N, C-alpha and C positions, 0 to 999 in steps of 0.2 A: 343550482347553478351545474354548468357542465364544464368537465377538465378539458380544457384545449391542450395543454402541453404536458403530456402523461409523465415524460423525463424531468421535468421541473418540479411537478407535483410529489414525485417520488422522492427528489432530492430534498425538497422542502419538508416532508414528512420526516426524512432521517435526518437530517441537520437539527430539527426540533426535537426529536427523540433522544438523540446523542446530547445536545446542548442541555436540555432538561435532565438528562441522567447525572451529567457532572455538576450540574448546579445542585442537586438534590444531594448529592454524595458529598460536594464541597461544603454543606451546611453541617456535616458532622465534625468538621475540624473547627478550630477557632477562628472568629471570623475577624476580629479587631475592628479598626476604624481607617477611613483613608488616609490619615496622620499616622497611625501605626499599626499596619496591615499584619493579620494573621495568617497562618498557611492557607486559611478557606477563602480568604478574601479573591485573590486572582483568579483561580478556578470555578470559583461562584459567578465573578462577573464574566468569564470568558465563555461560561455556559450558557447564561443569559444573553450574551450577545449572538452566541451561535443559534439559541433558539429564535431570537428575534431575525436574525438573518433566513432562517428558515420558514419562518411565519411570512415574510416579505417574500420570497421566491414562490412559497406555495400561493399566495395571494396572485402574485402577477401571472402563474400558471392556470387562474381561473378567467383572467381578464380578457374581454373581447380582442385585445391587438396581441394576444400572445399567438405566437405561431403553432400550427397543428403538428403536433409531434408525438406519435405512439412509441411505447417502449417495445423494443423487438423482442423476438421469443428466445428466452434463456437458453444458451449454448453450453449443456455440462460438459462437453467434449474440450472446449479451450480451458473450462475451469479446472478440468480434472488433468490436462496437460501441465497447464502452469502451475498448480499445487503439487502435482507429482514429480516435475521438476525441482521444485524445492525442497520435499521429502528425500528425494533421491541424492539430491546432493549433500544433505545432511546424513545419510547412508554411508553415501561414498568417499566422503572427506578422510575419515580416520585411515580406511584401509588402501583407497585408491590414491588418495593424493589430491594436493589443491588444484593441479594441472588438470587432471581428468574429471574430477568432480565440477570444475566451473566449465569445462567444454559441454559436458552431459549437461548441465544446467541451462548455458546458453542455447544449445541445439534443440533440447526438448522444448524450452519456452519458445524458440523463434518458431519451431513448427507448428505452433497454435495460431501463428497469423496467417491469413489469406496471402498477405504479399510475401511469403517465406522464399529467401534467396540465400543459397549456400554462402556464396562470396560475401556478401553483407554479412552473414551470420558468424563467418570465421572473423572478419574484421571485429566484429564485435567481441568476440570471445577473445582476441589480442588484447584489446584495449580493457576491456573489463579484466583479464589476466594481469597487465601492467599495472592497472591501476591499485587492484585488490592487494596485489603481491607489494607494491610500494608503501600502502598504507598500513597493511596488516602486518606483514612479514618485516619489513624494513623500519617503517615508522613506529609502530606499537609493539614490535619485538614479539609478537605470538608466535608460539612454535606448533605449526602446521608440517604436516609431511607435505613435500612438495611433488614428489613421485610415488608410484604405486609400490607397494610393500615388497614386491619381488625386485624391484630397481634399485632399492635402496640398499647403500653399503652398511 
């Protein structure tokens, strides 16, 4: 059989692998019954369901009705920019503060897109800053330095 839709085929294999992994790991916990579920019951059946969904997607990718779709070449630059922005956020947060770390995170990760726009990225920064400040600092009362170390009193 010929793989007509490579994206769906890859997604099906990935879903099956993850689902089977969780189903196998969940068997190490007490299983229980449907009436009295143990800690392994839900993850096992969720893994089985995910593997079945992966099999369905995989089979559909082989059918004659599937759209022909190839997987594009992997772009390491995009992966590096996004991963690097997250790592840089973790490095910058303790010394440079919440505001600078989020600014660098948003700008660097946004630059990975072909549709990068400074105005949209700045709006994204302001919205993300307001949301994360309200959730983590005001709501959860986490202690983050807001400003860089040289501006703190």
